[in-house]
C-alpha positions in Angstrom: 121.9 207.4 3.0 123.8 210.7 2.9 127.5 211.0 3.7 128.4 213.4 6.5 130.2 215.8 4.1 127.3 216.0 1.6 125.0 218.9 2.4 121.3 217.9 2.6 118.5 219.6 0.7 115.5 220.9 2.5 112.8 218.3 2.9 109.8 218.7 0.6 107.3 221.1 2.1 109.9 222.9 4.3 110.9 225.3 1.4 107.6 227.2 1.7 107.1 230.6 0.2 107.7 233.6 2.5 106.4 236.0 -0.1 103.5 235.6 -2.6 104.7 234.6 -6.0 107.5 232.2 -5.1 107.1 228.5 -4.5 110.3 228.3 -2.5 113.7 229.9 -2.0 115.1 228.1 -5.0 112.3 229.6 -7.2 113.3 233.1 -6.1 117.0 232.3 -6.8 116.3 230.9 -10.2 114.2 233.8 -11.2 117.0 236.2 -10.4 119.7 234.2 -12.3 117.3 233.1 -15.1 119.0 232.8 -18.4 122.2 231.4 -19.8 124.5 234.4 -19.1 123.7 235.9 -15.7 125.5 233.3 -13.6 128.6 233.7 -15.8 128.4 237.5 -15.6 128.1 237.2 -11.8 131.1 234.9 -11.7 133.3 237.2 -13.8 132.3 240.4 -12.1 132.9 238.7 -8.7 136.5 237.7 -9.8 137.9 241.1 -10.4 135.9 243.8 -8.7 134.8 246.6 -10.9 134.8 245.2 -14.4 134.8 247.1 -17.7 132.2 246.1 -20.4 134.9 245.0 -22.8 136.5 242.7 -20.2 133.1 241.1 -19.6 132.5 240.7 -23.3 135.8 238.8 -23.7 135.2 236.7 -20.6 131.6 235.7 -21.3 132.4 234.0 -24.6 129.7 233.6 -27.3 127.4 236.2 -25.8 126.2 238.9 -28.2 126.5 242.6 -27.3 122.8 243.0 -27.3 122.3 240.1 -24.9 125.1 241.1 -22.6 123.7 244.7 -22.4 120.2 243.3 -21.7 121.4 241.0 -19.0 123.5 243.7 -17.3 120.5 246.1 -17.3 118.3 243.3 -15.8 120.9 242.6 -13.2 121.2 246.3 -12.3 117.4 246.5 -12.0 117.4 243.4 -9.8 120.0 245.0 -7.5 122.8 242.5 -8.3 125.2 244.8 -10.1 126.1 248.5 -9.9 126.9 250.4 -13.1 129.3 253.3 -12.7 129.4 255.7 -15.6 132.4 258.0 -15.3 130.9 260.6 -17.7 134.2 260.7 -19.7 134.9 260.9 -23.4 135.6 258.2 -24.6 132.9 256.6 -22.4 134.1 254.6 -19.4 131.7 252.4 -17.6 132.3 249.6 -15.2 130.2 247.1 -13.3 130.6 245.8 -9.7 128.6 243.6 -7.4 126.2 245.0 -4.8 126.0 243.3 -1.4 123.1 241.2 -2.8 125.2 240.3 -5.8 128.1 239.3 -3.7 125.9 237.0 -1.6 124.4 235.4 -4.7 127.9 234.9 -6.2 129.0 233.1 -3.0 125.9 230.9 -3.3 127.1 229.9 -6.8 130.5 228.7 -5.5 129.4 225.2 -4.8 128.0 225.0 -8.4 131.3 226.1 -9.8 133.1 223.4 -7.6 130.7 220.7 -8.8 131.2 221.8 -12.4 135.0 221.6 -12.0 134.9 218.3 -10.3 132.6 216.7 -12.9 133.7 218.5 -16.1 135.1 215.4 -17.7 131.9 213.4 -17.0 129.7 216.2 -18.2 131.7 216.5 -21.4 131.4 212.7 -22.0 127.6 212.8 -21.4 127.2 215.8 -23.7 129.3 214.1 -26.4 127.2 210.9 -26.2 124.0 213.0 -26.4 125.3 214.9 -29.4 126.3 211.7 -31.1 122.8 210.2 -30.5 121.1 213.3 -31.8 123.2 213.3 -34.9 122.5 209.6 -35.4 118.7 210.2 -35.1 118.8 213.1 -37.5 120.7 211.0 -40.0 118.0 208.2 -39.7 115.3 210.8 -40.2 116.9 211.9 -43.4 117.3 208.4 -44.7 113.8 207.2 -43.7 111.6 210.4 -43.5 108.3 208.4 -43.5 109.2 206.1 -40.6 109.0 206.9 -36.9 112.6 206.9 -35.7 
């Protein structure tokens, strides 16, 4: 039974495609934010309005320049971000969310909340998984001919 404060998911079969190519609304959403970095880029651009490339690079830790540029180009092509080139020397470019990007960023707010509320538990689960993986790799090195 669901609590009154817990939002319910659509019942199976009610999330039908409205356009060819999508199985449901979640499919459309996931295709737009596919990849490791796009949700983070959306989050950080939504935080500060127009955002310079360097600020995004610092905020989205561990992303390579090549990947960040690729993701920004895809998000611009998908109508989520607007790139403003000021045609100055040295070059000055910033990124802001389009109305579609703003609406998607708002849809991600519950995921951010869930992550904040469950961060300790997620960290514990990941640590256990990493320990188990390391233990299995160690067994494979010790007993390479046995199924571990």
